[in-house]
FIMARLUM-218681 format. One record per atom (N, C-alpha, C): residue in three letters; z, y, x. Coordinates in steps of 0.02 Angstrom, whole numbers, plus 50000, padded with zeros to 5 digits. Example, Ala and Ser with C-alpha at 12.3 -4.5 7.8 and 13.67 -1.06 7.14 Angstrom:
<sites>
ALA503904971650660
ALA503904977550615
ALA503904983550660
SER503544988850642
SER503574994750684
SER503945000250645
</sites>
This chain:
<sites>
MET500004994050042
MET500005000050000
MET500005006350044
THR499555010850030
THR499545017250065
THR500015022150031
ILE500435025350070
ILE500905030350044
ILE500695037150071
LEU500525041650026
LEU500345048450045
LEU500985052550052
VAL501085055550111
VAL501685059350125
VAL501515066750131
PHE501835070850090
PHE501775078050098
PHE502285080150149
GLY502035083050204
GLY502455084850260
GLY502175081750323
GLU502205085450377
GLU501915083050440
GLU502355084650499
THR502665090550499
THR503055092750557
THR503805092750544
GLY504015091850482
GLY504725091750466
GLY505075085550493
GLN505735085750492
GLN506125080350522
GLN505975073550490
VAL505995073250423
VAL505885066950388
VAL505155064850392
ALA504705069550385
ALA503995067950388
ALA503805064950455
ARG504085067450509
ARG503925064750575
ARG504165057550582
GLU504705055950549
GLU504935048950550
GLU504525044650504
LEU504315047250447
LEU503895043450401
LEU503225041750433
ALA502975046150476
ALA502325045050508
ALA502335038750551
LEU502925036550571
LEU502985030650614
LEU503005024150574
LEU503045024550508
LEU503125018650467
LEU502445016150441
ASP502415009650426
ASP501785006550405
ASP501525009450340
GLY500875010750339
GLY500545012550277
GLY500605019850256
THR500895024050298
THR500985031050279
THR500415035350305
LYS500245040350266
LYS499755045350286
LYS500055052150273
CYS500235055750326
CYS500565062150320
CYS500065067850319
VAL500165072550274
VAL499725078450271
VAL500145084850276
GLY499915089350318
GLY500245095750327
GLY499925101250287
ARG500055107350307
ARG499805113150270
ARG499045113350268
ALA498725110950321
ALA497985111050322
ALA497695106350269
GLY498055100950254
GLY497815096250204
GLY497985098250133
ALA498575101250126
ALA498795103650060
ALA499375108450070
ASP499245114750056
ASP499755119850064
ASP500225119650004
LEU500875118750017
LEU501345118349961
LEU501425124949924
ALA501135130249950
ALA501115136549913
ALA500575136449859
SER500185130949857
SER499645130049807
SER499755123549769
PRO500105123749713
PRO500225117649674
PRO499585114049656
GLU499055117849641
GLU498425114649622
GLU498135110549679
ALA498195113049740
ALA497935109449798
ALA498315102849809
CYS498965102949796
CYS499375096949804
CYS499155091649753
ALA499065093649691
ALA498845088949640
ALA498145086349654
ALA497705090749677
ALA497015088649691
ALA496985083549747
LEU497415084349798
LEU497415079649853
LEU497625072749830
ILE498135072349789
ILE498365065849763
ILE497805062449724
LYS497465066249683
LYS496935063249642
LYS496335061249684
ALA496225064849739
ALA495675063049784
ALA495845056849826
GLU496465056449849
GLU496675050949893
GLU496825044549854
ARG497085045249794
ARG497285039449752
ARG497695034349791
PRO498265036549819
PRO498685031949857
PRO499075027249811
GLY499435022549843
GLY499855018149803
GLY500505021349783
ALA500715026449821
ALA501335030149807
ALA501315036749845
VAL501745041349825
VAL501795047949857
VAL502525049149875
ILE502635051849935
ILE503295054249955
ILE503235061649971
ASN503645065749938
ASN503645072849954
ASN504215074350002
ALA504035074950066
ALA504525076350118
ALA504455083550144
ALA504095087650107
ALA503985094650127
ALA504375099250081
ALA504605104850108
ALA504985109550068
ALA505065116150104
PHE505245121250067
PHE505475127650095
PHE506215126650110
THR506375125650174
THR507065123850192
THR507455129450228
ALA507155135250233
ALA507505140950264
ALA507995143750213
VAL508595140950213
VAL509085142350160
VAL509245149750153
ASP509365153050209
ASP509535160250205
ASP508935164450188
LYS508355162750215
LYS507745166550200
LYS507565166150127
ALA507735160750094
ALA507575159950023
ALA507915165249981
GLU508475167950005
GLU508815173149967
GLU508385179349959
SER507955180750006
SER507525186650003
SER506815184849982
ASP506665178449975
ASP505985176349955
ASP506035170449907
GLU506415171349853
GLU506525165949806
GLU505885164049770
ALA505435168749761
ALA504815167249725
ALA504405162049763
LEU504325162949829
LEU503955158049869
LEU504335151349872
ALA504995151749881
ALA505395145649883
ALA505305141649819
THR505255145049763
THR505175141649698
THR504495138549692
VAL503975141749716
VAL503315138749714
VAL503305132349755
VAL503565132749816
VAL503545127049862
VAL504005121449839
ASN504605123249817
ASN505115118249802
ASN505135115949730
ALA504785119549686
ALA504805117649615
ALA504105116849585
ASP503685121949592
ASP503025121649560
ASP502585116149590
SER502585115649656
SER502165110649688
SER502415103549676
PRO503065102149682
PRO503295095449663
PRO503135093649591
GLY503165098549546
GLY502985097249477
GLY502255095349470
ALA501825098849508
ALA501105097149506
ALA500985090249536
MET501345088649590
MET501285081949619
MET501495076649568
ALA502045077849535
ALA502305072949487
ALA501825071849429
ARG501515077149405
ARG501035076449350
ARG500425072549373
ALA500185073849434
ALA499615070249461
ALA499785062849469
CYS500385061449494
CYS500595054449502
CYS500655051049434
ALA500925054549385
ALA500985051749318
ALA500295050149289
ASP499815054549300
ASP499135053349275
ASP498835047149306
LEU498995045849369
LEU498715040049404
LEU499135033849397
GLY499735034549370
GLY500175028849362
GLY500475026349427
ILE500615031049474
ILE500905029149538
ILE501585032549547
PRO502025029549587
PRO502695032449595
PRO502725038249643
LEU503195042749631
LEU503335048449674
LEU504065048049697
VAL504175048549762
VAL504845049349789
VAL504915056549812
HIS505385060149784
HIS505465067249797
HIS506155068349829
ILE506155071349888
ILE506795072549924
ILE507105079049899
SER507735078549879
SER508105084449857
SER508735085249898
THR509235088849873
THR509775091249916
THR510445091849880
ASP510975091649920
ASP511645092949894
ASP511735100149869
TYR511285104649888
TYR511335111649868
TYR511215112749794
VAL511025107549757
VAL510955108349685
VAL511635108649650
PHE512175106949687
PHE512845107049659
PHE513225113349680
GLU513745115049640
GLU514115121149656
GLU514655119949709
GLY514785113749726
GLY515185112249784
GLY515935113049776
GLY516185112649715
GLY516905113149705
GLY517245106349708
GLY517905106449715
GLY518305100349713
GLY518225096049776
THR518445089949770
THR518405085249826
THR518095078649806
ARG517965077649742
ARG517675071349720
ARG516935071049739
PRO516705065249763
PRO515985064649777
PRO515565065649714
TRP515015069349722
TRP514575070649666
TRP514175064449648
THR514125063049583
THR513685057649560
THR513025060649539
ALA512525056349533
ALA511855058749514
ALA511845061749444
ASP512325059849403
ASP512345062249334
ASP512755068549325
ASP513085070949378
ASP513505076849372
ASP513085083049357
GLN513395087749323
GLN513065094049307
GLN512895097949371
THR512285100349376
THR512095104349434
THR512335111549424
GLY512375115249478
GLY512575122249475
GLY512475125649542
PRO511845126349563
PRO511705128949630
PRO511985136049641
LEU512205137149703
LEU512505143549722
LEU512005148349755
SER511415145749774
SER510945149649814
SER510245149249786
ALA509805153649811
ALA509105153549791
ALA508785146949810
TYR508945144549870
TYR508685138049891
TYR508905132549843
GLY509535132449826
GLY509785127449780
GLY509465127949712
ARG509365134049688
ARG509035134949623
ARG508315132349625
SER507965133649680
SER507265131449685
SER507225123849688
LYS507695120649723
LYS507695113349726
LYS507895110249660
CYS508345113349625
CYS508555111049560
CYS507965111449511
ALA507595116849513
ALA507005117649471
ALA506485112349487
GLY506435110549551
GLY505965105349571
GLY506145098649542
GLU506785097049541
GLU507015090849510
GLU506815090749436
GLU506935096249402
GLU506785096549331
GLU506035095749318
ALA505635098649362
ALA504905098149353
ALA504665090949364
VAL504965087549412
VAL504775080549425
VAL504955076149365
ARG505545077149338
ARG505755073149280
ARG505305074649220
ALA505145081049211
ALA504755083049152
ALA504055080049152
ALA503795078149210
ALA503125075349213
ALA503085068549179
GLY503655065149175
GLY503685058949137
GLY503425052749173
GLY503285053149238
GLY503025047449275
GLY503575043549311
THR503365038449346
THR503835034449386
THR504035038549447
HIS504685039349456
HIS504915043649512
HIS505615041749534
ALA505785043749595
ALA506475043749620
ALA506595050449653
ILE507095053949629
ILE507325060049661
ILE507895057949706
LEU507815058949771
LEU508315056749819
LEU508655062849850
ARG509275064149827
ARG509655069649855
ARG509995067449919
THR509935071649971
THR510255070050034
THR510585076250062
SER510895075650121
SER511275081250148
SER511275081250224
TRP511365087150253
TRP511505088150324
TRP511035084050368
VAL510385085350360
VAL509875081350394
VAL509855083050469
VAL509855077750509
VAL509835078550582
VAL509355073550613
SER509085075250671
SER508615070950706
SER508505073650776
ALA508075070350813
ALA507885072750880
ALA507335078050876
HIS507105079450814
HIS506535084050804
HIS506775090650773
GLY506375095850784
GLY506475102050748
GLY507145105350761
ASN507345109550712
ASN507975113250717
ASN508495109950672
ASN509055108150700
ASN509595105250660
ASN510255106050697
PHE510795104050664
PHE511465105250690
PHE511585101850757
VAL511355095750766
VAL511465092150829
VAL511155096050887
LYS510535098050879
LYS510185101550934
LYS510485108450946
THR510705111750893
THR511025118250901
THR511675117650939
MET512075112550921
MET512715111550956
MET512605109851030
LEU512125105751045
LEU511995104051115
LEU511795110251155
ARG511395114551124
ARG511185120651159
ARG511785125351170
LEU512155126651115
LEU512725131351121
LEU513285128451163
GLY513395121851157
GLY513925118751196
GLY513805119051271
ALA513175119151290
ALA513015119751361
ALA513095126851387
GLU513115131651340
GLU513155138751359
GLU513865141551356
ARG514295138351315
ARG514955141351302
ARG515505136151312
ASP516115138851324
ASP516695134451332
ASP517035133051265
VAL516965137651218
VAL517295136951153
VAL516805138951098
LEU516795135151043
LEU516405136850985
LEU516855136750923
THR516755141550879
THR517105141550815
THR516635138750762
ILE516845133450728
ILE516425129950680
ILE516795129150613
VAL516435130050559
VAL516755129650493
VAL517025122550481
ALA517615122350452
ALA517955115950442
ALA518095114550368
ASP517905119050324
ASP518045118050252
ASP517425115950213
GLN516865114850247
GLN516275111950214
GLN516265104550234
ILE516265100250183
ILE516325093050195
ILE515715089450166
GLY515405085150207
GLY514815081450183
GLY514655075650229
GLY514075072750218
GLY513855067050257
GLY513245068650299
PRO513315069050365
PRO512725069950408
PRO512255064050399
THR511605065450392
THR511125060150376
THR510525060650422
GLY510355055050454
GLY509795054950500
GLY509125055050464
ALA508655058950490
ALA507985059150462
ALA507655052250464
ARG507795048350517
ARG507515041650522
ARG507755037250465
GLU508395037850449
GLU508675033850395
GLU508415036150327
ILE508325042650318
ILE508045045250256
ILE507325042750247
ALA506945042950301
ALA506245040550298
ALA506215033250278
ALA506635029150309
ALA506645021950293
ALA506835020850220
ALA507325024750195
ALA507535024050126
ALA506965026050078
CYS506635031550092
CYS506075033750049
CYS505515028650049
HIS505355025950106
HIS504825020950112
HIS504995014750071
SER505615012450076
SER505825006650037
SER505825008049962
ILE506075013849944
ILE506105015649873
ILE505415016249843
ALA504935019049880
ALA504255019549855
ALA503965012749839
GLY504065007949884
GLY503825001249871
GLY504164997849812
GLN504814998849807
GLN505184995749752
GLN504994998949685
LEU504875005349684
LEU504665008749622
LEU503975006249599
ALA503535005049648
ALA502865002649630
ALA502914995749597
ALA503394991749619
ALA503484985049591
ALA503894985149527
ASP504344990049522
ASP504804990349464
ASP504924997549443
PRO504485000249401
PRO504555007149379
PRO505205008649341
GLU505545003449318
GLU506175004349282
GLU506715007349327
LYS506605007349392
LYS507095010249438
LYS507025017849443
THR506585020749403
THR506515028049400
THR507195031449389
GLY507315036949425
GLY507935040549415
GLY508115045049473
THR508725047549472
THR508985051949524
THR509525048349563
TYR509495048849629
TYR509935045049672
TYR510195049349729
HIS510725046949761
HIS511025050349818
HIS511005045949880
PHE510925049349937
PHE510895045750001
PHE511135050350056
SER511725048650085
SER511995052750139
SER512375048350187
GLY512465050850248
GLY512815047050299
GLY513565046450284
ALA513875041450315
ALA514585040150306
ALA514925039450374
PRO515565041250378
PRO515985044050325
PRO515885051550319
ASP516125054450264
ASP516095061650256
ASP516545065050308
CYS516315070950330
CYS516695074550381
CYS516555081950374
SER516895086050413
SER516755093250415
SER516245094650469
TRP515945100550466
TRP515495102550520
TRP515865102850587
ALA516485105050585
ALA516875105550647
ALA516985098550678
ASP517165093750636
ASP517265087050661
ASP516615083850685
PHE516065085450651
PHE515425082950673
PHE515245085850741
ALA515395092250751
ALA515265095450816
ALA515665092050871
ARG516295090450857
ARG516715086950907
ARG516405080250926
ALA516165076650876
ALA515865070150889
ALA515225070850932
ILE514835076050919
ILE514235077250958
ILE514415078451031
PHE514905082851043
PHE515095084351112
PHE515395078251147
ASP515775074351109
ASP516085068451138
ASP515565063451160
LYS515085062051116
LYS514565057051132
LYS514085059551186
ALA513975066051187
ALA513505068951236
ALA513835070651302
GLY514495069951305
GLY514845071651367
GLY514845079151382
VAL514885083151329
VAL514885090451337
VAL515595093051332
SER515815096951381
SER516495099751382
SER516495106451347
CYS516575106151281
CYS516605112351241
CYS517125111451187
GLU517595116051184
GLU518125115651133
GLU517865118151066
VAL518065114751012
VAL517885116850945
VAL518515119450910
ARG518485125450885
ARG519035128450847
ARG518825129050774
ASP519245126550729
ASP519095126750658
ASP519155133750629
ILE518685135550586
ILE518725141750548
ILE518515140450476
PRO518725144650429
PRO518485144050360
PRO517795147150353
SER517435145150301
SER516765147950289
SER516785155450281
SER517345158050256
SER517405165350246
SER517365169150312
ASP517505165750368
ASP517455168950434
ASP516745168750462
TYR516305165350428
TYR515615164650452
TYR515135165950393
PRO515105172250369
PRO514695173750310
PRO513945173050325
THR513585170550276
THR512865169650281
THR512545172350217
PRO511905174250219
PRO511585176850158
PRO511625171950099
ALA511555165550112
ALA511595160450059
ALA512275157050061
VAL512585156350003
VAL513225152949998
VAL513125145450005
ARG513515142350048
ARG513475135050058
ARG514005131650014
PRO513835125749987
PRO514345122049949
PRO514885119449996
LEU515515119949975
LEU516065117350016
LEU516105109750011
ASN515985107149952
ASN516015099849941
ASN515315097049934
SER515075093849986
SER514415090549984
SER514485082949986
ARG515085080449969
ARG515175073249965
ARG514735070449909
MET514395064949922
MET513965062049871
MET514095054649861
ASP514145052749798
ASP514235045649779
ASP513555042249783
CYS513485037749830
CYS512845034349842
CYS512835027249817
SER513335025349777
SER513395018349756
SER512805015949714
GLU512525020349673
GLU511965018249631
GLU511345016849672
THR511245020349726
THR510685019049771
THR510745012149802
GLU511355010449821
GLU511465003749849
GLU511374998349796
ARG511634999649736
ARG511594994549684
ARG510874993249662
ARG510474998449655
ARG509804997549627
ARG509274996049680
PHE509364998649741
PHE508854997849793
PHE509094993849853
GLY509734992149855
GLY509994988449912
GLY510024992549976
ILE510084999049969
ILE510095003550027
ILE510795006650031
SER511165005050084
SER511845007550091
SER511865013950133
ARG512425017350129
ARG512505023550168
ARG512485021950243
PRO512095025450282
PRO512075024150354
PRO512675027150389
ASP512885024050443
ASP513435026450484
ASP513175032150528
TRP513425038150518
TRP513145043750557
TRP513335043450631
GLN513855039750647
GLN514015038950718
GLN513445035150753
ALA513185029950720
ALA512615026250748
ALA511995030650750
THR511905034650696
THR511345039350693
THR511375044150752
LEU511965046950764
LEU512055051750818
LEU511895048550885
THR512095042350894
THR511955038850957
THR511205038350971
HIS510815036450919
HIS510095035850932
HIS509745042550939
ILE510015047750905
ILE509735054450913
ILE509835056950985
LEU510445056251010
LEU510585058451078
LEU510185054551129
LYS510085048151117
LYS509665044151162
LYS508945046651161
ASP508695048251100
ASP507995050451094
ASP507875057051130
ILE508375061351131
ILE508265067851164
ILE508565067951235
GLY508805062151257
GLY509055061551325
GLY509685065451338
ALA510135065651287
ALA510735069551295
ALA511365065451288
SER511315058951294
SER511925054851287
SER512345055551350
GLY513015055351338
GLY513485056251393
GLY513625049851431
</sites>
């Protein structure tokens, strides 16, 4: 089965490109700022399944350009979903913990009420609604804190700053599950195949690394595994203001993903080990 992947240079797309049967397309093949182009590509390619691994992910920039973020994160996924529904093929759409308001300490279930705090979160929430509204076979896979050896992410930022400074102040009141792009890609690939065989598995699911931790604790683990001598001091989010509000509670209940697809939460310590090895930064 050929799987058409929207995304080419992003963290998850780069990992999907390494898997059997995938064909990744970037902006030159289909610009996500053009929903019509996305739908036309699916109908021209007629793949066995589609994975949307592309998005407007500049969380803070979305606050000043919500219109573009909404086109990319909502209108285009909706057009993809309608094209897939017309062809009778499954769509796997990657979403985010930012669709929740982030209160409390209980892990969010897929059925919990959404309440995004930011423009990015609103655009991703609208994308989920558009995919569901198309009425086709789909899986919306919400994930969190994506890291890899590629692109810009927390692991690479910490390695850079840790090499430059003796002490870093990192927020400690945001809690979630760091999730490897490689593991997300493998999950999406498996889910696409399972959906093609059993459309009854259509729905919204969660997938994040375990165990849940704070950004500060994750930074400590990065420095420890990489052999970097940099002290981490905990601070509250209020001491590190950003244009977009981040959810404090990004814990996600992933039990339904394991039950229906046989995909369990990956251990982020193992993920971190292979990321550091890939970029040659293991201690």
